[in-house]
C-alpha positions in Angstrom: -15.5 0.1 -24.3 -13.1 -2.8 -24.2 -12.3 -2.4 -27.9 -11.7 1.3 -27.4 -9.4 0.6 -24.4 -7.5 -1.9 -26.5 -7.0 0.5 -29.4 -5.9 3.2 -26.9 -3.3 0.9 -25.4 -1.9 -0.1 -28.8 -1.7 3.5 -29.8 0.2 4.3 -26.6 2.6 1.5 -27.2 3.2 2.7 -30.8 3.9 6.3 -29.7 6.2 5.1 -27.0 8.3 3.1 -29.5 8.3 6.0 -32.0 9.4 8.6 -29.5 11.9 6.1 -28.0 13.4 5.6 -31.4 13.5 9.4 -32.1 15.2 9.8 -28.7 18.1 7.6 -29.8 19.1 10.4 -32.2 19.4 12.9 -29.3 22.6 14.7 -28.6 24.5 12.9 -25.9 25.4 14.6 -22.6 29.0 14.3 -21.3 28.8 15.2 -17.7 26.6 15.9 -14.7 25.8 19.6 -13.8 25.0 18.3 -10.3 24.6 14.8 -9.0 21.8 14.4 -6.4 22.8 12.4 -3.3 21.5 8.8 -3.4 18.3 8.8 -1.4 16.9 5.4 -2.3 17.2 2.8 0.5 18.1 -0.7 -0.7 18.1 -4.1 1.0 21.5 -5.7 1.8 19.8 -9.1 1.9 18.1 -8.7 -1.5 21.4 -7.5 -2.9 23.2 -10.7 -1.8 20.3 -12.8 -3.2 20.8 -11.2 -6.6 24.6 -11.9 -6.5 23.7 -15.5 -5.6 21.5 -15.8 -8.7 18.2 -15.7 -7.0 16.1 -13.3 -9.0 12.9 -12.5 -6.9 10.7 -9.9 -8.5 6.9 -9.4 -8.4 6.5 -12.5 -6.3 8.3 -14.9 -8.7 11.7 -16.5 -8.1 14.0 -17.5 -10.9 17.3 -19.1 -10.1 19.8 -18.3 -12.8 23.2 -17.6 -11.3 25.6 -16.3 -14.0 22.8 -15.3 -16.3 22.0 -11.6 -16.8 18.5 -10.8 -15.7 17.6 -9.8 -19.2 18.1 -13.3 -20.5 15.7 -15.0 -18.1 12.2 -15.9 -19.2 10.0 -13.5 -17.3 6.7 -15.0 -16.1 4.6 -11.9 -16.5 4.4 -8.2 -17.2 4.8 -7.3 -13.5 8.2 -9.2 -13.4 9.4 -7.3 -16.5 8.3 -4.0 -15.0 10.3 -4.5 -11.9 13.5 -5.5 -13.7 13.2 -2.6 -16.2 12.6 -0.1 -13.5 16.0 -0.8 -12.1 14.9 -0.4 -8.4 17.2 -3.5 -7.8 20.1 -1.1 -8.2 19.3 0.2 -4.7 19.8 -3.4 -3.4 23.1 -3.9 -5.2 24.4 -0.5 -4.0 23.4 -1.4 -0.5 26.0 -4.2 -0.6 28.5 -2.1 -2.5 31.4 -4.4 -2.7 33.5 -4.9 -5.9 31.6 -8.1 -7.0 28.3 -6.4 -6.6 29.4 -3.3 -8.5 30.6 -5.5 -11.3 27.2 -7.2 -11.5 25.4 -3.9 -11.5 27.7 -2.6 -14.3 27.3 -5.8 -16.3 23.5 -5.7 -16.2 23.2 -2.0 -16.9 25.4 -2.0 -20.0 23.7 -5.2 -21.1 20.4 -3.3 -21.0 21.9 -0.4 -23.0 23.1 -2.9 -25.7 19.8 -4.8 -25.7 17.2 -2.1 -25.3 19.0 1.2 -25.7 17.9 1.8 -29.2 14.3 2.4 -28.0 12.7 -1.1 -28.1 11.5 -3.4 -25.4 9.1 -3.4 -22.5 11.1 -0.8 -20.5 10.1 2.2 -22.7 7.1 3.5 -20.8 7.1 6.9 -19.1 6.8 5.6 -15.6 9.5 2.9 -15.9 11.8 5.4 -17.7 11.4 7.9 -14.9 12.1 5.2 -12.3 15.1 4.0 -14.2 16.5 7.5 -14.6 16.3 8.2 -10.9 18.3 5.1 -10.1 20.9 5.6 -12.8 21.5 9.2 -11.6 21.4 8.2 -7.9 24.0 5.5 -8.4 26.1 7.1 -11.2 29.3 7.2 -9.1 28.8 3.6 -8.1 28.2 2.6 -11.7 30.9 4.7 -13.4 33.8 3.8 -11.1 36.6 2.1 -13.1 34.9 2.4 -16.5 36.7 3.5 -19.6 35.6 6.5 -21.7 33.7 4.6 -24.4 31.7 2.8 -21.8 31.0 6.0 -19.9 30.0 7.7 -23.1 27.4 4.9 -23.7 26.0 5.6 -20.3 25.6 9.3 -20.8 24.2 8.8 -24.3 21.5 6.5 -22.9 20.7 9.0 -20.2 20.1 11.7 -22.9 17.9 9.3 -24.9 15.7 8.5 -22.0 15.5 12.1 -20.9 14.4 13.2 -24.4 11.9 10.4 -24.5 10.4 11.4 -21.2 10.1 15.0 -22.3 7.8 13.9 -25.1 5.9 11.1 -23.4 5.5 11.9 -19.7 1.9 13.0 -20.3 1.0 9.5 -21.5 1.6 8.1 -18.0 -1.5 7.4 -16.1 -2.5 10.1 -13.5 -1.2 9.2 -10.0 1.9 7.4 -9.2 3.0 6.6 -12.8 2.9 10.2 -13.8 4.7 11.3 -10.6 7.4 8.8 -11.4 7.8 10.1 -15.0 7.9 13.7 -14.0 10.3 13.2 -11.1 12.7 11.3 -13.4 12.5 14.1 -15.9 13.2 16.7 -13.2 16.1 14.7 -11.9 17.6 14.5 -15.4 17.0 18.1 -16.3 18.5 19.3 -13.0 21.5 17.0 -13.2 22.6 16.5 -16.8 24.6 18.9 -18.9 22.6 20.2 -21.9 19.2 19.0 -20.5 18.5 22.1 -18.3 15.8 23.4 -20.6 13.7 20.3 -20.0 13.4 20.8 -16.3 11.1 23.9 -16.1 8.1 22.3 -18.0 8.4 19.2 -15.9 8.5 21.3 -12.7 5.4 23.1 -13.7 3.6 19.9 -14.7 4.5 18.2 -11.4 3.1 21.2 -9.5 -0.2 20.8 -11.4 -0.3 17.1 -10.6 0.1 18.0 -7.0 -2.9 20.3 -7.2 -5.0 17.8 -9.2 -4.1 14.5 -7.4 -3.4 15.5 -3.7 -6.6 16.4 -1.9 -6.9 18.7 1.1 -6.6 15.7 3.4 -3.2 15.0 1.9 -4.5 11.9 0.2 -4.8 10.2 -3.3 -8.0 9.1 -5.1 -6.8 5.5 -4.8 -6.7 5.7 -0.9 -3.7 3.4 -1.1 -1.3 4.2 1.8 1.8 2.7 0.3 1.1 4.5 -3.0 0.8 7.7 -1.0 4.2 7.0 0.5 5.7 6.4 -2.9 4.3 9.7 -4.2 5.5 11.6 -1.1 9.0 10.1 -1.5 9.1 11.2 -5.2 8.0 14.7 -4.3 10.7 15.1 -1.6 13.4 13.7 -4.0 12.3 16.2 -6.7 12.3 19.1 -4.3 15.8 18.1 -3.0 17.1 17.8 -6.6 15.8 21.3 -7.5 17.2 22.8 -4.3 20.7 21.3 -4.9 20.6 22.7 -8.5 19.6 26.0 -7.0 16.2 26.0 -8.7 13.0 27.2 -7.0 10.4 24.6 -5.8 6.8 25.7 -6.8 4.5 26.5 -3.9 2.0 23.8 -5.0 4.8 21.2 -4.8 5.8 22.3 -1.3 2.2 22.6 -0.1 1.5 19.0 -1.3 4.4 17.7 0.8 3.1 19.6 3.8 -0.4 18.1 3.3 0.9 14.5 2.8 3.3 14.3 5.8 0.6 14.6 8.5 -1.5 12.0 6.7 1.3 9.5 6.5 1.8 10.0 10.3 -1.8 9.0 10.7 -1.4 5.9 8.6 1.8 4.9 10.4 1.5 2.1 12.9 3.5 2.2 16.1 6.0 -0.3 14.5 6.9 2.2 11.7 4.9 0.3 9.0 1.9 1.5 7.1 -1.7 0.3 7.4 -2.4 -2.2 4.7 -5.5 -1.1 2.8 -6.7 -0.9 -0.8 -3.8 -2.7 -2.4 -1.0 -1.2 -0.3 1.5 -3.0 1.8 3.6 -1.9 4.8 6.1 0.0 2.7 9.8 -0.8 2.3 11.6 -1.1 5.5 12.8 2.3 6.7 11.3 4.3 3.8 8.5 5.9 5.7 10.5 7.2 8.7 13.3 8.3 6.3 10.9 10.2 4.1 9.2 11.9 7.0 12.5 12.9 8.6 13.8 14.3 5.2 10.7 16.5 4.6 11.2 18.4 7.9 7.4 18.8 8.2 6.6 18.1 11.9 2.8 18.8 12.0 0.2 16.1 12.6 -3.2 15.7 11.0 -5.9 17.3 13.2 -8.6 15.1 14.6 -10.8 13.5 12.0 -10.1 11.6 8.8 -6.8 11.4 6.8 -7.4 10.1 3.3 -10.6 8.4 4.7 -8.8 6.7 7.6 -9.3 7.2 11.4 -6.6 6.6 14.0 -6.7 5.8 17.7 -3.4 5.8 19.4 -2.5 5.6 23.0 0.6 4.2 24.9 2.3 1.8 22.5 -0.8 0.8 20.7 -2.1 2.1 17.4 -5.5 1.3 15.7 -6.1 2.4 12.1 -9.6 2.1 10.6 -10.9 2.4 7.1 -13.6 5.0 7.7 -14.8 6.0 4.3 -16.3 4.7 1.1 -14.0 2.6 -1.2 -12.2 4.5 -4.0 -14.2 5.3 -7.1 -13.8 2.8 -10.0 -11.9 5.4 -12.0 -9.3 5.7 -9.2 -7.9 2.2 -9.9 -8.8 -1.4 -9.6 -7.1 -2.1 -6.3 -10.1 -0.9 -4.2 -11.0 -3.3 -1.4 -14.3 -4.0 0.3 -12.8 -3.0 3.6 -15.1 -0.3 5.0 -14.9 -0.2 8.9 -12.1 -2.8 8.9 -9.2 -2.0 11.3 -5.7 -3.0 12.2 -4.0 -3.0 15.6 -0.3 -2.9 16.4 1.3 -3.1 19.8 4.7 -1.5 20.0 6.9 -3.1 17.3 4.5 -6.0 16.7 1.4 -6.1 14.5 -1.5 -7.9 16.2 -4.7 -7.6 14.1 -4.2 -7.1 10.4 -5.9 -7.3 7.0 -4.9 -10.1 4.7 -3.5 -7.6 2.2 -3.2 -7.5 -1.5 -2.8 -10.8 -3.3 -2.0 -9.2 -6.6 1.5 -10.7 -6.7 0.1 -14.2 -6.3 -2.2 -14.1 -9.3 -5.7 -13.1 -10.2 -7.5 -15.5 -7.8 -5.6 -14.3 -4.8 -6.0 -10.7 -5.9 -9.8 -11.1 -6.0 -9.8 -12.9 -2.6 -7.7 -10.2 -1.0 -10.2 -7.5 -2.0 -13.2 -9.2 -0.5 -14.5 -8.3 3.0 -13.8 -11.7 4.5 -10.0 -10.9 4.0 -10.3 -7.9 6.3 -10.9 -7.5 10.0 -14.5 -6.6 9.5 -18.0 -7.9 9.6 -19.6 -9.9 6.8 -23.3 -10.7 6.4 -24.5 -14.0 5.0 -21.2 -14.6 3.1 -21.5 -11.3 1.2 -18.9 -8.6 0.9 -19.8 -5.0 1.8 -19.1 -4.3 -1.9 -18.8 -6.8 -4.8 -16.4 -7.1 -7.7 -17.8 -6.3 -11.2 -16.8 -8.2 -14.3 -13.3 -7.7 -15.5 -12.7 -5.3 -18.4 -11.5 -7.4 -21.4 -8.7 -5.0 -22.3 -7.2 -4.6 -18.8 -8.5 -7.7 -17.0 -9.3 -5.3 -14.1 -12.4 -5.5 -12.0 -13.9 -2.5 -10.1 -16.0 -2.5 -7.0 -19.7 -2.0 -7.5 -22.7 -1.8 -5.0 -20.2 -0.4 -2.5 -21.2 1.6 0.6 -22.3 5.1 -0.3 -22.8 6.5 3.2 -20.2 6.1 6.0 -21.0 8.5 8.9 -18.3 8.5 11.6 -17.5 10.3 14.9 -14.3 10.4 16.9 -14.3 11.6 20.5 -13.2 10.9 24.0 -14.6 8.2 26.1 -14.5 8.2 29.9 -11.2 6.3 30.0 -9.8 6.7 26.4 -10.6 7.4 22.8 -13.8 6.3 20.9 -14.5 5.8 17.3 -18.1 5.3 16.0 -18.9 4.6 12.4 -21.4 2.9 10.1 -22.0 1.9 6.5 -24.9 0.9 4.3 -23.1 -1.8 2.3 -25.6 -4.5 3.4 -28.7 -2.4 3.1 -29.2 -3.4 -0.6 -29.0 -7.1 0.1 -30.4 -7.6 3.6 -31.7 -4.2 4.8 -29.0 -4.0 7.4 -26.7 -1.2 8.4 -23.4 -2.2 10.0 -22.3 0.1 12.9 -19.0 -0.3 14.7 -17.7 1.3 17.9 -14.1 1.0 19.0 -12.7 2.3 22.3 -9.0 2.4 23.2 -7.9 3.1 26.8 -5.6 6.0 27.5 -2.7 3.6 28.4 -3.2 1.6 25.2 -3.5 -1.7 27.1 -7.2 -2.3 26.4 -9.7 -2.1 23.6 -13.4 -2.6 23.6 -15.5 -3.2 20.5 -19.2 -3.3 19.6 -20.6 -4.4 16.3 -24.3 -3.8 15.5 -26.6 -4.8 12.6 -29.6 -2.5 12.3 -32.6 -2.4 10.1 -33.5 1.3 10.4 -36.1 2.4 7.9 -39.4 0.8 7.1 -38.3 -0.3 3.7 -35.2 -1.9 5.2 -37.2 -3.7 7.8 -39.5 -5.1 5.1 -36.4 -6.4 3.2 -35.0 -7.9 6.4 -38.3 -9.7 7.0 -38.3 -11.0 3.4 -34.8 -12.4 3.8 -35.8 -13.9 7.2 -38.7 -15.6 5.5 -36.3 -17.1 2.9 -34.2 -18.4 5.7 -37.3 -19.9 7.3 -36.9 -17.6 10.3 -33.5 -19.2 11.2 -31.8 -15.8 11.2 -29.3 -14.1 8.9 -25.8 -15.4 9.5 -22.9 -13.0 10.1 -19.2 -13.3 10.9 -16.9 -10.8 12.6 -13.3 -11.6 11.6 -10.1 -10.6 13.3 -7.1 -11.6 11.2 -3.9 -12.1 13.1 -0.4 -11.4 12.0 1.6 -14.7 11.1 3.9 -14.1 14.0 1.1 -14.1 16.6 0.7 -17.4 18.4 -3.0 -17.8 19.2 -4.8 -20.4 21.3 -8.4 -20.9 22.0 -8.9 -21.2 25.8 -10.6 -24.1 27.4 -14.4 -23.8 27.0 -14.0 -21.6 23.9 -14.7 -18.4 25.8 -11.5 -16.5 25.0 -8.4 -16.5 22.7 -4.9 -15.9 24.1 -2.4 -14.3 21.6 1.3 -14.3 22.3 3.5 -11.8 20.4 7.2 -12.4 19.8 8.0 -9.5 22.1 6.6 -11.6 25.0 3.4 -9.6 25.3 0.2 -11.6 25.8 -3.2 -10.2 24.6 -6.6 -11.8 25.4 -9.7 -11.6 23.2 -13.1 -12.1 24.9 -16.7 -11.6 23.8 -20.1 -11.3 25.5 -20.9 -14.9 25.1 -23.9 -14.6 22.8 -22.0 -15.7 19.6 -19.8 -18.7 18.6 -16.1 -18.1 19.0 -13.6 -20.0 16.8 -10.0 -19.9 15.7 -9.6 -20.6 12.0 -6.8 -20.6 9.4 -6.0 -17.4 7.5 -3.4 -16.0 5.2 -1.1 -13.0 5.2 -0.6 -11.7 1.6 2.8 -10.0 1.4 4.4 -8.6 -1.7 7.9 -9.9 -2.3 7.2 -13.4 -1.0 6.9 -16.5 -3.1 3.6 -17.6 -1.5 1.1 -16.5 1.1 2.0 -16.9 4.7 -0.2 -19.1 6.9 -1.8 -17.3 9.8 -4.9 -17.5 12.0 -8.1 -15.5 12.4 -10.5 -15.1 15.3 -14.1 -15.5 14.1 -17.3 -14.5 16.0 -20.2 -16.1 14.3 -23.9 -15.5 14.9 -27.3 -14.9 13.4 -29.3 -11.7 13.2 -32.9 -12.5 14.5 -34.3 -9.0 15.0 -34.1 -5.5 13.6 -31.2 -4.8 16.1 -28.3 -7.2 16.8 -25.4 -6.2 19.0 -22.1 -8.1 19.7 -19.6 -6.9 22.2 -16.0 -8.0 22.4 -12.7 -6.8 24.0 -8.9 -7.0 23.6 -6.7 -6.6 26.6 -3.0 -6.8 27.3 -2.0 -9.2 30.1 1.0 -8.6 32.3 3.4 -10.8 34.2 3.3 -10.8 38.0 4.7 -13.0 40.7 1.6 -15.2 40.3 2.1 -15.5 36.5 0.1 -13.9 33.7 -2.8 -11.7 34.9 -5.5 -10.7 32.5 -6.2 -7.0 32.7 -9.8 -7.4 31.6 -12.6 -7.7 34.1 -15.5 -10.0 33.9 -17.6 -7.8 31.6 -16.3 -8.4 28.0 -17.7 -5.1 26.7 -15.6 -3.0 29.1 -11.9 -2.7 29.4 -10.0 -1.6 32.5 -6.5 -1.5 33.7 
């Protein structure tokens, strides 16, 4: 299988180079039929960093002021992909002053001179689509003040890349890469003179991808929230480009946008960021709200799951739970062992998080980030609820195996709020134990009660539990319940170790308590955030105990405190399992 994967990859690279070379002989375009309005949102701060010579891509920083980005020694393929995708044009355009425009122009025409003949790492369908979108978006910014020969080279390269995409878009992997390739082709076909005939096949292909890849819940097979946002953004851009060119948007395309928008609202925390699950981050600042506003779809997802996630939201507090099985191995290698993990955000401040994807920090961090201990979830005896299989030699990618296969859930109203109940069988194979979790959020969003149970339900499971207990010499099966805190949360273990106080930068104070039957500790953790040079130090609350019987139950609570004339008053009463205002 590995040899076959390697041969397929080499064949794809050969075909990409061949079609890229053929595309260099394409007839050049000389003008835009229509120029879509720039919709990409760049970062002013990142733009200034690039001007200063600080090239931060894919988690690696290279300081090379005065050196074109193409001449630096890229540390890995991810770095090359980011610079050849030209998303950094958004950041330079966000600054928009003459010196920044000059730098953007210098780098773009240097790329044409160096790679424009069809060679180099940038000639893949997804990167070409991403690059075309940026070049067309920022054409006015790039062409200002340029002489005719320079402008001609720009248009000639656009034509070459468009012809290449028309031949090779189908070679992009299903999912986000193919959506990028087809959106770039639609952009070019709708905008460039002489390329109009290439748009209709791409429009039809994109509509088919919408039907094949976007399920009825408005989700992707990878269950990656950030990837869903990227796909949604591309679909809204493609639809807008077609409408501006007075071309019809297929019904399947429009229906996919209408399915995805409510799902993204479910996955949006109260601070505007996305829940971080299965390799996804919070999303670029402002992109989620901008995309939702641009699509003009106002509906919300009905009660139940959205792409396998459940949401509890009241007052200024949002809770998002991974309430389904992990993505199938064929859906991508970013699947995490995060079943029943959750995140909590209060107002504009994240409180409880998952560690996130460590992919940008190397293979070891990537593997660590995918394990259950890196999520706000329960682990048994040091095991993950799913384990990583061996890496494929051709791709160096591992898939999750022995993952939960049954995740029953129920969402309903409690007496004073909303209740989530769920379970998974991820520890049945190893210990005979089912993990069940109940979460309740009060109607005002100021309190949350949780209950975690480990249950041996069937006779066979009880026999396995007894066998493991015998191996432990009846000392019990250890478990940990982890609550990872955002790096900006300042947490302290109260005297006596009975509670943890958590101060947010907003001035809010939250208090964590438990029923007293387990050991409570505050331990180091990390926050893995794409775009940073290294993981951020953070903390985690850990409840540790041992399962001694066929049924073990742990109750805990989170409650917001408030300031009074007497100081900070805890809103939680004496019983840790119940939360009141």
